[in-house]
C-alpha positions as CSV (number, residue, x, y, z in Angstrom):
1,M,189.6,259.0,83.0
2,K,186.6,258.6,80.7
3,L,186.0,255.0,81.9
4,K,182.6,253.9,80.6
5,T,182.2,250.5,82.3
6,A,179.3,251.3,84.7
7,A,178.3,249.6,88.0
8,V,174.7,250.5,89.0
9,R,173.7,249.6,92.5
10,N,170.5,247.6,92.9
11,G,169.8,246.7,96.5
12,N,172.6,244.4,97.8
13,H,174.4,244.1,94.5
14,Y,175.7,246.1,91.5
15,V,174.9,245.4,87.9
16,V,177.9,245.9,85.7
17,N,177.9,246.7,81.9
18,G,180.7,247.7,79.7
19,Q,183.9,246.6,78.0
20,K,187.5,246.0,79.1
21,I,190.6,245.5,77.0
22,W,194.1,244.1,77.7
23,I,192.9,242.0,80.6
24,S,195.5,239.3,81.5
25,T,194.8,235.6,82.1
26,A,191.0,235.9,81.6
27,Q,191.1,232.7,79.7
28,V,191.7,230.7,82.9
29,A,190.8,233.2,85.7
30,S,187.8,232.6,88.0
31,K,188.1,236.0,89.7
32,I,188.5,239.5,88.3
33,L,189.7,242.8,89.8
34,L,187.3,245.3,88.2
35,L,187.3,249.1,88.2
36,A,183.9,250.5,87.2
37,R,182.2,253.9,87.4
38,T,179.5,254.0,90.2
39,T,178.9,257.7,89.9
40,P,178.2,259.3,86.5
41,I,181.1,261.5,85.3
42,E,178.7,264.5,85.1
43,E,178.2,264.3,88.9
44,V,181.8,264.3,90.1
45,K,184.3,267.2,90.4
46,S,187.3,265.1,89.1
47,R,187.2,262.4,86.5
48,S,189.1,260.1,88.9
49,D,186.3,260.3,91.4
50,G,183.2,258.1,91.3
51,L,185.2,254.9,90.4
52,S,184.8,251.8,92.6
53,L,187.0,248.7,92.8
54,F,185.6,245.2,93.0
55,Y,187.1,241.8,93.4
56,T,184.5,239.4,92.2
57,T,183.7,236.1,90.4
58,L,184.3,236.2,86.6
59,D,180.9,234.8,85.5
60,K,181.5,233.9,81.9
61,T,177.8,233.5,81.3
62,K,177.7,237.3,81.7
63,V,181.1,238.2,80.4
64,E,182.3,237.3,76.9
65,V,186.1,236.8,76.8
66,R,187.9,237.2,73.5
67,E,191.6,236.6,73.4
68,I,193.9,239.1,71.6
69,E,196.5,237.6,69.3
70,K,199.9,239.0,70.0
71,L,203.3,238.7,68.4
72,G,205.0,238.1,71.7
73,R,204.5,237.4,75.4
74,A,202.4,234.4,74.5
75,A,202.9,232.8,78.0
76,V,200.2,235.2,79.3
77,D,197.0,235.6,77.5
78,S,195.5,239.1,76.9
79,N,191.8,239.6,76.3
80,Q,188.9,241.8,75.6
81,L,185.9,241.5,77.9
82,F,182.3,242.3,77.0
83,I,180.3,242.6,80.2
84,D,176.5,242.4,80.0
85,G,174.6,242.4,83.2
86,L,177.2,241.0,85.6
87,C,175.9,240.9,89.1
88,V,178.5,241.9,91.8
89,P,177.6,241.6,95.5
90,V,178.2,244.7,97.6
91,E,180.5,242.7,99.8
92,D,182.8,242.2,96.7
93,R,183.5,246.0,96.7
94,I,187.0,247.0,97.9
95,G,186.9,249.9,100.3
96,A,184.6,252.9,100.0
97,E,182.4,253.5,96.9
98,G,183.9,256.0,94.6
99,K,187.5,255.7,95.8
100,G,188.6,252.8,93.6
101,F,191.1,254.8,91.5
102,Q,193.0,255.9,94.6
103,Y,193.2,252.2,95.6
104,I,194.6,251.3,92.2
105,L,197.3,254.0,92.5
106,H,198.2,252.7,96.0
107,G,199.0,249.4,94.4
108,M,200.7,250.7,91.3
109,N,203.3,252.8,93.1
110,P,204.9,249.9,95.1
111,E,204.7,247.9,91.9
112,R,207.3,250.2,90.4
113,I,209.8,248.9,93.0
114,L,208.9,245.3,92.1
115,I,209.6,246.0,88.4
116,A,212.9,247.7,89.3
117,A,214.0,244.7,91.3
118,E,213.0,242.4,88.4
119,A,215.0,244.5,86.0
120,V,218.1,244.4,88.2
121,G,217.8,240.6,88.5
122,M,217.4,240.2,84.7
123,G,220.3,242.5,84.0
124,R,222.7,240.8,86.4
125,A,221.8,237.4,85.1
126,A,222.3,238.6,81.5
127,L,225.8,239.9,82.5
128,K,226.7,236.7,84.1
129,R,225.7,234.6,81.2
130,A,227.5,237.0,78.8
131,A,230.7,236.6,80.8
132,N,230.4,232.8,80.8
133,Y,229.9,232.7,77.1
134,A,232.7,235.1,76.3
135,N,235.1,233.0,78.4
136,E,234.0,229.8,76.7
137,R,233.9,231.1,73.1
138,V,237.3,230.6,71.5
139,V,238.3,232.6,68.4
140,F,241.8,232.6,67.0
141,D,242.9,230.3,69.8
142,R,241.8,232.5,72.6
143,P,238.5,233.3,74.5
144,I,236.8,236.4,73.1
145,G,236.5,237.5,76.8
146,M,240.2,238.4,76.6
147,N,239.5,241.2,74.1
148,Q,239.5,244.7,75.7
149,A,236.4,245.8,73.8
150,I,234.4,243.1,75.5
151,Q,236.0,243.7,78.9
152,H,235.1,247.4,78.8
153,R,231.5,246.6,78.4
154,W,231.6,244.2,81.3
155,R,233.2,246.8,83.6
156,S,230.6,249.4,82.5
157,A,227.8,247.1,83.2
158,G,229.1,245.9,86.6
159,S,229.7,249.5,87.8
160,N,226.3,250.6,86.8
161,W,224.3,247.7,88.3
162,R,225.6,248.3,91.9
163,P,223.9,251.8,92.4
164,L,220.8,250.5,90.7
165,R,220.5,247.6,93.1
166,S,221.2,249.9,96.0
167,R,218.5,252.3,94.8
168,T,215.9,249.5,94.7
169,R,216.8,247.9,98.0
170,K,216.2,251.2,99.8
171,R,212.5,250.7,99.1
172,P,212.0,254.5,98.4
173,G,208.8,255.9,99.8
174,C,208.2,253.6,102.8
175,T,208.5,256.4,105.3
176,T,208.8,259.6,103.3
177,R,206.2,262.1,102.1
178,I,204.1,261.1,99.0
179,S,205.7,263.7,96.6
180,R,209.3,262.7,97.4
181,A,208.3,259.0,97.5
182,A,206.8,259.1,94.1
183,R,209.9,260.7,92.6
184,K,212.1,258.1,94.1
185,R,209.9,255.3,92.9
186,H,209.8,256.6,89.4
187,A,213.6,257.1,89.4
188,A,214.2,253.6,90.6
189,K,211.9,252.0,88.1
190,Y,213.2,254.1,85.2
191,C,216.9,253.5,85.9
192,C,216.6,249.8,86.4
193,A,214.3,249.3,83.4
194,E,216.6,251.4,81.3
195,G,219.6,249.3,82.4
196,R,217.8,246.1,81.6
197,F,216.7,247.4,78.2
198,Q,220.2,248.5,77.2
199,G,221.6,245.2,78.2
200,L,219.1,243.0,76.6
201,R,218.9,245.1,73.5
202,N,222.6,244.5,72.9
203,R,222.3,240.8,73.8
204,G,224.4,238.6,71.7
205,A,226.9,241.4,70.9
206,D,229.7,239.3,72.3
207,S,228.5,236.1,70.6
208,R,227.9,237.7,67.1
209,R,225.4,235.7,65.1
210,H,224.9,233.3,68.0
211,G,222.8,235.9,69.8
212,L,219.5,234.5,68.7
213,R,220.2,231.0,69.8
214,E,218.4,229.5,72.8
215,G,220.4,229.9,75.9
216,V,223.1,232.2,74.6
217,S,224.3,234.9,76.9
218,R,222.9,238.4,77.2
219,R,225.1,241.4,77.9
220,A,223.6,243.7,80.6
221,A,225.2,247.0,80.0
222,C,223.7,250.2,81.5
223,S,225.2,252.5,79.0
224,G,222.4,254.9,78.8
225,K,223.5,258.3,80.1
226,P,219.9,259.5,80.8
227,C,219.6,256.6,83.2
228,C,222.7,257.6,85.2
229,R,221.7,261.3,85.3
230,A,218.3,260.4,86.6
231,L,219.8,258.2,89.3
232,R,222.2,261.0,90.4
233,R,219.4,263.6,90.3
234,Y,217.1,261.7,92.7
235,H,219.8,260.0,94.9
236,S,220.0,263.1,97.0
237,T,216.3,263.8,97.3
C-alpha cells in the first residue's frame, strides 16, 4: 500500500496532489471517488492506515485526464489522472480520516457476490443460446443438438450452474463472522467466474466456425474441476 497520492489538510479543505491510473469513465464523470494518503506512511504502523476516502467534484482544471487505449472493453473508458492542487472540502470526506482503506474493503467484499451473480446470469444465458442454436443448426439432415457429444456438454453445464446459483443466492457473509464470510464470498465469486470463463471460452464449439459471428450462441459449461472442488470445500463452512 505505497499509495503516493497525498491529501494535505489546509483549514476546511484538503489539497490533493498525485496520480491515478485505470480510472473508469473519467472522460464523462463529474464526480470522483478518491483514496488518498492523509497521514505520511512513515507515521503509521500499517501501510493501510492513514488513507482517507473522498467523494468530490472532478475539477478538470486541476485534474488532467488522459484516456488509455485498450484492445477491448471499449464501452467503458479507462484513464490516467494527473492531480495538481485539487481542493477537496472536508465535508466531501467519507467517514473518519485515515480509515479510507477499510471503507474500500467494506464495499469490495459485497461486490464479489455481485460479480458472482453476473457470472451466473451470463453463463445461463450462454447455455440457453447454445441450446437454441444447436437445435436450429441442421447438418446431415438433423439438428446438431441430437448429437450425444453436444448433449453431454449441456448436461454438464446445467448440473453445475444449479449449485453455483444456490451459492450466490445465499448471500454469504450477511450474518456470519468476518473470516467465514470472506471465505464464502471468495468461493462464490471464484466458482461462478470460473464457470462463466469455461463456458464463454468454449463459445461457438457447437457452431464450429460460426462462433465468432454476432449473435451466435455461447456454451456455458462449468467443466473446471477446481471450481467444483472449491464449491464443495466451502459449502459446509
